[in-house]
Structure formats: C-alpha cells, structure tokens
C-alpha positions in Angstrom: 0.0 0.0 0.0 1.2 3.4 -0.9 1.5 5.7 2.1 3.7 8.6 0.8 2.7 12.0 2.1 1.8 13.0 -1.5 -0.5 10.0 -1.9 -2.1 10.7 1.5 -2.7 14.3 0.6 -4.2 13.4 -2.8 -6.6 10.9 -1.1 -7.6 13.5 1.5 -8.3 16.1 -1.2 -10.3 13.6 -3.2 -12.3 12.6 -0.2 -13.0 16.3 0.7 -14.2 16.9 -2.9 -16.4 13.8 -2.8 -17.9 14.9 0.6 -18.7 18.4 -0.9 -20.4 16.7 -3.9 -22.4 14.4 -1.6 -23.4 17.3 0.7 -24.6 19.3 -2.3 -26.7 16.4 -3.5 -28.1 15.9 0.1 -29.0 19.5 0.3 -30.7 19.5 -3.1 -32.8 16.5 -2.1 -33.7 18.1 1.2 -34.7 21.3 -0.6 -36.7 19.4 -3.2 -38.5 17.5 -0.5 -39.3 20.7 1.3 -40.7 22.2 -1.9 -43.4 19.5 -2.1 -46.6 20.4 -0.3 -47.6 16.9 0.8 -49.4 15.4 3.8 -46.6 12.8 4.0 -43.8 13.4 6.4 -41.2 12.0 4.0 -40.9 10.2 0.7 -41.3 6.7 2.1 -44.4 7.6 4.0 -47.6 5.8 3.0 -49.3 9.2 2.4 -46.7 10.0 -0.3 -48.7 10.1 -3.6 -47.6 9.8 -7.2 -48.2 13.5 -7.7 -45.9 14.2 -4.7 -43.2 12.1 -6.4 -43.7 13.9 -9.7 -43.4 17.3 -7.9 -40.3 16.1 -6.0 -38.6 14.9 -9.2 -39.5 18.2 -10.9 -38.2 20.3 -8.0 -35.0 18.2 -7.8 -34.4 18.6 -11.6 -34.9 22.4 -11.3 -32.5 22.6 -8.3 -29.9 20.5 -10.2 -30.3 22.7 -13.2 -29.8 25.8 -11.0 -26.7 24.3 -9.4 -25.3 22.7 -12.6 -22.2 24.8 -12.5 -21.2 23.7 -9.0 -22.1 20.1 -9.8 -20.1 20.1 -13.0 -17.1 21.8 -11.4 -17.0 19.4 -8.5 -17.5 16.4 -10.8 -14.8 17.5 -13.1 -12.5 18.2 -10.1 -13.2 14.7 -8.7 -12.4 13.2 -12.1 -9.1 15.1 -12.3 -8.2 14.0 -8.8 -9.0 10.4 -9.7 -6.8 10.6 -12.8 -4.0 12.2 -10.7 -4.2 9.4 -8.1 -4.1 6.7 -10.8 -1.1 8.4 -12.5 0.7 8.7 -9.2 0.2 5.0 -8.5 1.3 4.1 -12.0 4.5 6.2 -11.6 5.3 4.8 -8.2 4.6 1.2 -9.3 2.4 0.7 -6.3 -1.0 -0.9 -6.2 -3.9 0.6 -4.2 -5.4 -1.1 -1.2 -7.5 -4.0 -2.3 -11.3 -3.6 -2.3 -13.5 -5.9 -0.3 -13.3 -9.2 -2.1 -9.8 -8.5 -3.4 -10.9 -7.8 -7.0 -9.4 -4.3 -7.3 -7.5 -3.6 -10.5 -4.5 -1.2 -10.3 -5.9 2.4 -10.1 -9.2 1.3 -8.7 -8.4 2.7 -5.3 -11.4 4.9 -5.3 -14.7 3.9 -3.9 -17.4 4.3 -6.5 -19.4 7.5 -6.3 -22.9 7.0 -5.1 -25.6 8.5 -7.4 -23.6 10.3 -10.0 -25.0 13.8 -9.8 -26.0 15.3 -13.1 -25.3 12.2 -15.1 -28.6 10.4 -14.7 
C-alpha cells in the first residue's frame, strides 16, 4: 500500500471533494422534499402520492439545473483527482489497497461515487 505524504494528501483532497459533492446532493434532495406540499412526512411515508413524487422529481431537476455549474465543477475536479491518483500509482509502481473481495485492479483505489450527480 502506498503511504507517501503526497498520496495521503491526494486521497484526503479527493475525499473532501467527494464529501462536498455528496453534501450538495443531500442539500438539493432536502430542498426538493421541502418544496413538495404533501401530507406525507417523508418520501417513504404511505401518504406520499404519485403526484408528490412527480413534484419532488421536478423540483429536484430544477435545483440540479440551477446548481449545474457547481455540480459540473465538483464532478470535473473529482475526475481530475481520480486521474492524478491513478497516475501517481502508475509512476510509483504501487497498487492501491484491495477492495473488499480483493478484485481491485490497479488504479481502482477509489470507492465508486454514489448516485452520479448530473449524469442520470
């Protein structure tokens, strides 16, 4: 496992960017949920109607559109950081820590992003 200071710094920066992207998505979902005037307390509630879901999806799409620059910038930054980490590992000849199950290929040191924002 690579544990050089540069590698650790790159991983920390990548994780921080990933956290910002996930927080943005969480905030957008929260705001979209708040925009729906429904008797249901939350989306999984039995009182949540099809019309509520449609309103939620429309509100979420509008919020993603309004925040598309931030989403795009963070996604591009995350992609660049991923590429830099892979290049660093290729240069150093190290392999990343194995994923659960041990099927990780070189350069696959990054956990998959959950719910690719803006790429649905």
